[in-house]
N, CA, C and O atoms as a MOPAC input file, in Angstrom:
PM7 MOZYME 1SCF
protein

 N    111.32900 1   126.79700 1   104.03300 1
 C    110.45900 1   127.22600 1   105.15900 1
 C    109.53500 1   126.10100 1   105.46300 1
 O    108.79500 1   126.13200 1   106.44600 1
 N    109.56900 1   125.23900 1   104.73600 1
 C    108.39200 1   124.13700 1   105.11300 1
 C    109.37600 1   123.05100 1   106.05200 1
 O    108.92700 1   122.40600 1   107.00000 1
 N    110.64000 1   123.00200 1   105.63500 1
 C    111.12600 1   121.83700 1   106.73200 1
 C    111.29900 1   122.74600 1   108.00700 1
 O    111.56200 1   122.04300 1   108.98300 1
 N    111.24500 1   123.87600 1   108.25600 1
 C    111.56600 1   124.39400 1   109.70500 1
 C    110.25500 1   124.42800 1   110.74400 1
 O    110.21300 1   124.60500 1   111.96100 1
 N    109.06000 1   124.15500 1   109.62600 1
 C    107.59700 1   124.10600 1   110.25700 1
 C    107.04100 1   123.03200 1   110.56100 1
 O    106.07700 1   122.84400 1   111.30200 1
 N    108.00600 1   121.90300 1   109.64900 1
 C    107.55300 1   120.29300 1   110.03500 1
 C    108.00400 1   119.82100 1   111.21700 1
 O    109.16100 1   120.00900 1   111.59200 1
 N    107.23900 1   119.25700 1   111.80500 1
 C    107.68900 1   118.19700 1   113.28500 1
 C    107.33700 1   116.78300 1   113.10100 1
 O    106.43300 1   116.36200 1   112.37900 1
 N    108.09700 1   116.12900 1   113.78500 1
 C    108.14200 1   114.56500 1   113.75500 1
 C    107.19700 1   114.24500 1   115.37200 1
 O    107.26500 1   114.74300 1   116.49600 1
 N    106.49700 1   113.35000 1   114.84900 1
 C    105.67100 1   113.17900 1   116.29500 1
 C    105.97200 1   111.17100 1   116.42700 1
 O    106.41500 1   110.49100 1   115.50100 1
 N    105.63800 1   110.72200 1   117.60100 1
 C    105.87800 1   109.67200 1   117.60300 1
 C    103.97200 1   108.88000 1   118.33900 1
 O    103.42800 1   109.18300 1   119.40100 1
 N    103.51600 1   107.97700 1   117.36500 1
 C    102.35300 1   107.49500 1   117.83500 1
 C    102.53900 1   105.97600 1   118.04900 1
 O    102.88800 1   105.20400 1   117.15600 1
 N    102.25800 1   105.61300 1   119.37900 1
 C    102.93900 1   104.71500 1   119.55500 1
 C    101.65600 1   103.19700 1   119.60900 1
 O    100.61200 1   103.71600 1   120.00500 1
 N    101.47300 1   102.11900 1   119.44400 1
 C    100.37800 1   101.26500 1   119.52900 1
 C     99.34500 1   101.52700 1   118.02600 1
 O     98.19000 1   101.13300 1   117.86100 1
 N    100.04500 1   102.16300 1   117.24700 1
 C     99.38000 1   102.55300 1   115.78100 1
 C     98.26600 1   101.30200 1   115.26600 1
 O     98.80500 1   100.41200 1   114.60700 1
 N     97.35000 1   101.21200 1   115.41300 1
 C     96.30700 1   100.44900 1   114.99600 1
 C     95.60200 1   100.84200 1   113.80000 1
 O     94.65400 1   100.11300 1   113.50900 1
 N     95.90100 1   102.09400 1   112.82200 1
 C     94.98300 1   102.67800 1   111.98500 1
 C     94.98400 1   103.96500 1   112.31500 1
 O     95.71000 1   104.31300 1   113.24700 1
 N     94.34600 1   104.73200 1   111.77200 1
 C     94.25500 1   106.62900 1   112.09400 1
 C     93.42700 1   106.23400 1   113.06100 1
 O     94.04400 1   106.36500 1   114.11800 1
 N     92.17200 1   105.74900 1   113.29400 1
 C     91.01600 1   105.71300 1   113.83700 1
 C     91.36000 1   105.53900 1   115.63900 1
 O     90.73600 1   106.07800 1   116.55300 1
 N     92.82000 1   104.39900 1   115.76300 1
 C     93.11600 1   104.08400 1   116.95500 1
 C     93.88200 1   105.14300 1   117.94000 1
 O     94.29900 1   105.01800 1   119.09200 1
 N     93.89800 1   106.32600 1   116.94200 1
 C     94.47300 1   107.86600 1   117.72600 1
 C     93.84200 1   108.84400 1   117.65500 1
 O     94.20200 1   110.00300 1   117.86200 1
 N     92.33300 1   108.23800 1   117.19800 1
 C     91.45400 1   109.82900 1   116.91800 1
 C     91.71300 1   110.50200 1   116.36900 1
 O     91.63400 1   111.69600 1   116.65700 1
 N     92.25500 1   109.91900 1   115.04900 1
 C     92.70100 1   111.16300 1   113.79200 1
 C     91.88000 1   110.04300 1   112.25200 1
 O     92.01000 1   108.88700 1   111.85200 1
 N     91.15800 1   111.12600 1   111.89600 1
 C     90.82500 1   110.94700 1   110.25700 1
 C     91.76000 1   111.62200 1   109.35300 1
 O     92.18700 1   112.77700 1   109.33800 1
 N     91.99200 1   110.49400 1   108.52200 1
 C     92.96500 1   111.43100 1   107.36200 1
 C     92.59500 1   111.14100 1   105.76800 1
 O     92.49000 1   110.01500 1   105.28000 1
 N     92.42900 1   112.34500 1   105.09100 1
 C     92.05900 1   112.29600 1   103.78100 1
 C     93.33200 1   112.67800 1   102.75100 1
 O     94.43500 1   113.18900 1   102.94600 1
 N     92.80300 1   112.29900 1   101.84300 1
 C     94.08300 1   112.56600 1   100.73300 1
 C     93.33000 1   113.04000 1    99.51500 1
 O     92.45900 1   112.47600 1    98.85300 1
 N     93.91600 1   114.26900 1    99.38700 1
 C     93.55900 1   114.70300 1    97.98000 1
 C     94.19500 1   115.05300 1    96.85900 1
 O     95.02200 1   114.14200 1    96.86300 1
 N     94.42800 1   115.63400 1    95.96400 1
 C     95.72800 1   115.92600 1    94.81800 1
 C     96.52400 1   116.88900 1    95.41400 1
 O     97.46800 1   117.14400 1    94.66600 1
 N     96.55200 1   117.51900 1    96.41300 1
 C     97.26700 1   117.98300 1    96.84900 1
 C     98.32400 1   117.79300 1    97.96000 1
 O     99.20400 1   118.58300 1    98.30300 1
 N     97.98300 1   116.33900 1    98.53400 1
 C     98.72300 1   116.06700 1    99.80400 1
 C     97.53200 1   114.87900 1   100.54600 1
 O     96.36700 1   114.62300 1   100.24500 1
 N     98.27600 1   114.43500 1   101.42700 1
 C     97.58700 1   114.21000 1   102.72100 1
 C     97.43300 1   114.82100 1   103.85100 1
 O     98.31900 1   115.40000 1   104.48000 1
 N     96.25500 1   114.70900 1   104.15800 1
 C     95.89400 1   115.56000 1   105.29500 1
 C     95.18500 1   115.11000 1   106.46700 1
 O     94.44900 1   114.13000 1   106.34600 1
 N     95.29700 1   115.66500 1   107.55100 1
 C     94.38300 1   115.26200 1   109.00000 1
 C     93.33600 1   116.21800 1   108.85700 1
 O     93.36300 1   117.42400 1   109.10300 1
 N     92.16400 1   115.31900 1   108.30800 1
 C     90.94400 1   115.81800 1   108.04900 1
 C     90.51600 1   115.89700 1   109.54200 1
 O     89.90600 1   116.96200 1   109.45300 1
 N     90.43200 1   115.66000 1   110.42100 1
 C     89.61700 1   115.76200 1   111.62900 1
 C     90.41900 1   114.78000 1   113.08100 1
 O     90.78900 1   113.60600 1   113.10700 1
 N     90.45500 1   115.74300 1   114.04600 1
 C     90.81900 1   114.62200 1   115.31100 1
 C     90.00000 1   114.71800 1   116.37300 1
 O     89.83900 1   115.89200 1   116.70800 1
 N     89.36700 1   113.86600 1   117.09300 1
 C     88.74500 1   113.16800 1   117.73100 1
 C     89.02200 1   114.07200 1   119.00500 1
 O     90.13800 1   114.35000 1   119.44300 1
 N     87.38700 1   114.61600 1   119.69300 1
 C     87.77500 1   114.83500 1   120.91900 1
 C     88.23500 1   114.01200 1   122.35300 1
 O     87.52700 1   113.13100 1   122.83900 1
 N     89.36900 1   114.39200 1   122.87000 1
 C     89.51800 1   113.47400 1   124.01400 1
 C     90.23900 1   112.29600 1   123.22200 1
 O     90.61600 1   111.58800 1   124.15600 1
 N     90.58900 1   111.76600 1   122.23400 1
 C     91.40500 1   111.02900 1   121.77600 1
 C     93.13500 1   111.32700 1   122.08300 1
 O     93.80500 1   112.33400 1   122.31300 1
 N     93.43400 1   109.76700 1   121.93600 1
 C     95.08500 1   110.15400 1   122.18000 1
 C     95.89000 1   111.56500 1   121.71500 1
 O     96.46300 1   112.46200 1   122.33400 1
 N     95.62500 1   111.27500 1   120.28500 1
 C     95.63000 1   112.32000 1   119.46900 1
 C     95.90900 1   113.62300 1   120.15200 1
 O     96.97000 1   114.22100 1   120.33200 1
 N     94.42500 1   113.96000 1   120.55300 1
 C     93.81700 1   115.18000 1   121.03500 1
 C     94.45800 1   115.59800 1   122.34700 1
 O     94.69700 1   116.76400 1   122.66400 1
 N     94.67200 1   114.68000 1   122.96300 1
 C     95.22000 1   114.79900 1   124.41800 1
 C     96.67900 1   115.32300 1   124.14700 1
 O     97.01500 1   116.44600 1   124.52400 1
 N     97.86400 1   114.15600 1   123.22600 1
 C     98.93300 1   114.67000 1   122.94400 1
 C     99.03800 1   116.58600 1   122.49900 1
 O     99.97700 1   117.37500 1   122.60400 1
 N     97.88300 1   116.73100 1   122.09000 1
 C     98.22900 1   118.34700 1   121.52300 1
 C     98.84600 1   118.41700 1   120.27700 1
 O     98.77000 1   119.46700 1   119.63800 1
 N     99.48000 1   117.39900 1   119.81300 1
 C    100.50900 1   117.92200 1   118.53500 1
 C    100.12600 1   117.64400 1   117.07200 1
 O    100.82300 1   117.95000 1   116.10400 1
 N     98.76600 1   116.94200 1   117.02300 1
 C     98.14400 1   116.96500 1   115.81200 1
 C     97.08400 1   117.98200 1   115.87800 1
 O     96.40900 1   118.26700 1   116.86700 1
 N     97.02600 1   118.45000 1   114.79800 1
 C     95.89800 1   119.64600 1   114.33100 1
 C     95.21100 1   119.34900 1   112.80100 1
 O     95.71000 1   118.92900 1   111.75800 1
 N     94.04100 1   119.70200 1   113.10600 1
 C     93.14900 1   119.72000 1   111.74900 1
 C     93.85800 1   120.39800 1   110.75100 1
 O     94.47300 1   121.44700 1   110.94200 1
 N     93.77500 1   119.80700 1   109.69600 1
 C     94.60000 1   120.77400 1   108.50800 1
 C     95.84600 1   120.28800 1   108.27200 1
 O     96.27400 1   120.19100 1   107.12200 1
 N     96.76200 1   119.82800 1   109.65100 1
 C     98.24000 1   119.36500 1   109.35800 1
 C     98.37100 1   118.68900 1   107.84000 1
 O     97.38900 1   118.22000 1   107.26400 1
 N     99.59900 1   118.69900 1   107.31300 1
 C     99.86900 1   117.94600 1   105.67600 1
 C    100.74500 1   116.86500 1   106.58400 1
 O    101.50000 1   117.19700 1   107.49700 1
 N    100.53200 1   115.72100 1   106.21900 1
 C    101.41700 1   114.30400 1   106.34900 1
 C    102.23500 1   114.15800 1   105.55200 1
 O    101.88400 1   113.49200 1   104.57800 1
 N    103.52700 1   114.63000 1   105.56500 1
 C    104.72200 1   114.78500 1   104.65300 1
 C    105.23900 1   113.23300 1   104.58800 1
 O    105.47500 1   112.79300 1   103.46200 1
 N    105.41200 1   112.45300 1   105.60900 1
 C    105.93000 1   111.06700 1   105.03400 1
 C    105.71600 1   110.47300 1   106.55800 1
 O    105.57200 1   111.12700 1   107.59100 1
 N    105.73700 1   108.97300 1   106.38800 1
 C    105.34200 1   108.23200 1   107.67400 1
 C    106.56100 1   107.20300 1   107.95100 1
 O    107.20300 1   106.71200 1   107.02200 1
 N    106.73100 1   107.01800 1   108.84300 1
 C    108.07300 1   105.98300 1   109.36600 1
 C    107.23800 1   104.91700 1   109.89600 1
 O    106.25000 1   105.29300 1   110.52700 1
 N    107.44100 1   103.56500 1   109.76400 1
 C    106.93800 1   102.51300 1   110.14700 1
 C    107.66600 1   101.58000 1   111.08600 1
 O    107.96400 1   100.54300 1   110.49400 1
 N    108.04600 1   101.59500 1   112.32600 1
 C    108.78100 1   100.68900 1   113.06900 1
 C    108.25200 1    99.25200 1   112.60300 1
 O    107.05700 1    99.04200 1   112.39700 1
 N    109.41800 1    98.11700 1   112.43000 1
 C    109.07200 1    96.89800 1   111.88600 1
 C    109.20500 1    95.75700 1   113.60300 1
 O    109.00700 1    94.54500 1   113.69500 1
 N    109.56500 1    96.65700 1   114.61100 1
 C    109.79800 1    95.77200 1   115.75300 1
 C    108.39900 1    95.07900 1   116.54900 1
 O    108.56500 1    94.12200 1   117.30500 1
 N    107.17100 1    95.59200 1   116.33300 1
 C    106.24500 1    95.32700 1   116.93300 1
 C    105.46300 1    94.48300 1   115.61400 1
 O    104.44400 1    94.10100 1   116.19000 1
 N    105.38500 1    94.13200 1   114.62500 1
 C    104.73200 1    93.90700 1   113.76400 1
 C    104.81600 1    92.33300 1   113.14100 1
 O    105.83600 1    91.73000 1   112.80600 1
 N    103.35400 1    91.84500 1   113.09300 1
 C    103.05900 1    90.84600 1   113.22900 1
 C    103.81100 1    89.85200 1   112.11400 1
 O    104.29300 1    90.40800 1   111.12800 1
 N    103.89900 1    88.75700 1   112.20700 1
 C    104.86800 1    87.88900 1   111.10700 1
 C    103.96900 1    88.04100 1   109.74400 1
 O    102.77500 1    87.78100 1   109.59300 1
 N    104.92200 1    88.54400 1   108.80100 1
 C    104.25000 1    88.96200 1   107.41400 1
 C    104.28100 1    90.35800 1   107.05800 1
 O    104.53400 1    90.87900 1   105.97100 1
 N    103.92400 1    90.96000 1   108.36300 1
 C    103.40800 1    92.43300 1   107.92400 1
 C    104.23400 1    93.29600 1   107.42400 1
 O    103.85300 1    94.15100 1   106.62600 1
 N    105.65200 1    93.17200 1   107.88400 1
 C    106.16200 1    93.96400 1   106.80300 1
 C    106.44800 1    93.61100 1   105.56300 1
 O    106.71700 1    94.52600 1   104.78400 1
 N    106.46100 1    92.48600 1   105.16200 1
 C    106.71300 1    92.36000 1   103.59500 1
 C    105.40500 1    92.71300 1   102.85000 1
 O    105.42500 1    93.26100 1   101.74800 1
 N    104.17200 1    92.34700 1   103.54900 1
 C    103.00000 1    92.64700 1   103.15200 1
 C    102.89000 1    94.14800 1   102.63900 1
 O    102.52300 1    94.47500 1   101.51100 1
 N    103.33100 1    95.13300 1   103.82300 1
 C    103.59600 1    96.35300 1   103.76800 1
 C    104.08900 1    96.76000 1   102.46200 1
 O    103.44200 1    97.17000 1   101.49900 1
 N    105.62900 1    96.53700 1   102.61700 1
 C    106.13500 1    97.02800 1   101.46600 1
 C    105.99400 1    96.63800 1    99.97800 1
 O    106.30900 1    97.29800 1    98.98700 1
 N    105.41200 1    95.33200 1   100.06300 1
 C    104.98600 1    94.78900 1    98.68500 1
 C    103.71500 1    95.54600 1    97.87600 1
 O    103.40500 1    95.70300 1    96.69400 1
 N    103.18000 1    95.91000 1    99.12700 1
 C    101.94900 1    96.67000 1    98.54200 1
 C    101.70500 1    98.18500 1    98.13100 1
 O    100.68000 1    98.74300 1    97.73900 1
 N    103.13900 1    98.72100 1    98.37700 1
 C    103.61600 1   100.02800 1    98.17400 1
 C    103.66600 1   100.18500 1    96.57300 1
 O    104.02900 1    99.23800 1    95.87400 1
 N    103.29600 1   101.39000 1    96.03800 1
 C    103.33300 1   101.49000 1    94.40100 1
 C    104.79200 1   102.49800 1    94.25700 1
 O    105.76300 1   102.25600 1    94.97400 1
 N    104.80400 1   103.40600 1    93.45400 1
 C    105.75700 1   104.02700 1    92.89600 1
 C    105.90900 1   105.37300 1    93.94000 1
 O    105.39700 1   106.45800 1    93.66500 1
 N    106.69300 1   105.12500 1    95.17300 1
 C    106.75600 1   105.98300 1    95.63000 1
 C    108.53400 1   105.86800 1    96.51500 1
 O    109.34800 1   104.97000 1    96.73100 1
 N    108.43300 1   107.32200 1    96.78900 1
 C    110.13900 1   107.36500 1    97.68000 1
 C    109.61600 1   106.57200 1    98.48900 1
 O    108.42100 1   106.31700 1    98.64000 1
 N    111.16500 1   105.87000 1    99.41600 1
 C    110.97000 1   105.13800 1   100.41900 1
 C    112.37200 1   105.17300 1   101.23800 1
 O    113.37200 1   104.67700 1   100.71700 1
 N    112.41700 1   105.59500 1   102.15700 1
 C    113.61900 1   105.46100 1   103.10800 1
 C    113.74500 1   103.91700 1   103.83400 1
 O    112.74900 1   103.28100 1   104.17800 1
 N    114.99700 1   103.48300 1   103.98600 1
 C    115.25600 1   102.28300 1   104.76400 1
 C    116.22000 1   102.55300 1   105.85500 1
 O    117.20600 1   103.12400 1   105.38900 1
 N    116.30500 1   102.36300 1   107.10300 1
 C    117.24100 1   102.16900 1   108.37700 1
 C    117.39400 1   100.71300 1   108.62600 1
 O    116.59900 1    99.95400 1   109.18000 1
 N    118.48300 1   100.47900 1   108.14900 1
 C    118.92700 1    99.19100 1   108.07100 1
 C    120.19900 1    98.73900 1   109.12300 1
 O    121.11000 1    99.55200 1   109.27700 1
 N    120.24100 1    97.63000 1   109.73400 1
 C    121.01000 1    97.22200 1   110.72800 1
 C    121.90900 1    96.24600 1   109.93700 1
 O    121.23200 1    95.45300 1   109.28200 1
 N    123.18500 1    96.08700 1   109.81700 1
 C    123.83000 1    95.23100 1   109.05400 1
 C    124.00200 1    93.99500 1   109.24800 1
 O    124.37300 1    93.87300 1   110.41500 1
 N    123.92500 1    92.82500 1   108.65800 1
 C    123.89600 1    91.46900 1   108.82900 1
 C    124.90600 1    91.10000 1   109.93300 1
 O    126.09500 1    91.39600 1   109.82200 1
 N    124.41500 1    90.45700 1   110.98400 1
 C    125.50100 1    89.72700 1   112.00700 1
 C    125.24400 1    89.05500 1   112.93000 1
 O    124.03000 1    88.85800 1   112.98400 1
 N    125.81200 1    88.56600 1   113.74600 1
 C    125.48100 1    87.78800 1   114.99000 1
 C    124.48000 1    86.43700 1   114.60300 1
 O    124.89500 1    85.67400 1   113.73100 1
 N    123.40300 1    86.20500 1   115.14000 1
 C    122.23500 1    85.19300 1   115.13600 1
 C    121.09200 1    85.65700 1   114.38200 1
 O    120.30800 1    84.86700 1   113.85600 1
 N    120.98600 1    86.77800 1   114.32200 1
 C    119.70500 1    87.12700 1   113.20900 1
 C    119.14500 1    86.37900 1   112.12300 1
 O    119.65300 1    85.83800 1   111.14100 1
 N    118.18900 1    86.46600 1   112.46600 1
 C    117.65700 1    85.81700 1   111.00400 1
 C    117.19200 1    86.41800 1   109.84300 1
 O    116.36400 1    87.27600 1   110.14900 1
 N    117.35700 1    86.34500 1   108.66800 1
 C    117.67100 1    84.85600 1   108.06800 1
 C    119.14100 1    84.70400 1   108.06900 1
 O    119.65400 1    83.66200 1   107.66200 1

């Protein structure tokens, strides 16, 4: 039942939860949206509601500054991590 109710949304230009008007809180029960600021980008989208539980997050690496992707992954503790990979080929680095 949880999977049927879960939804995925895309928040472009993410610079922390405050950039979209979301306050996030972590408890023993999980990570939750504590507050959605009125007239914020998240409020205007109308899809993020106070009390929503964050089940997972996807971070797109195409807009990261140099070193941010490696820093993000190296700072992770023991968690389940899914990776979407593009096979090596062509003239991409490294």
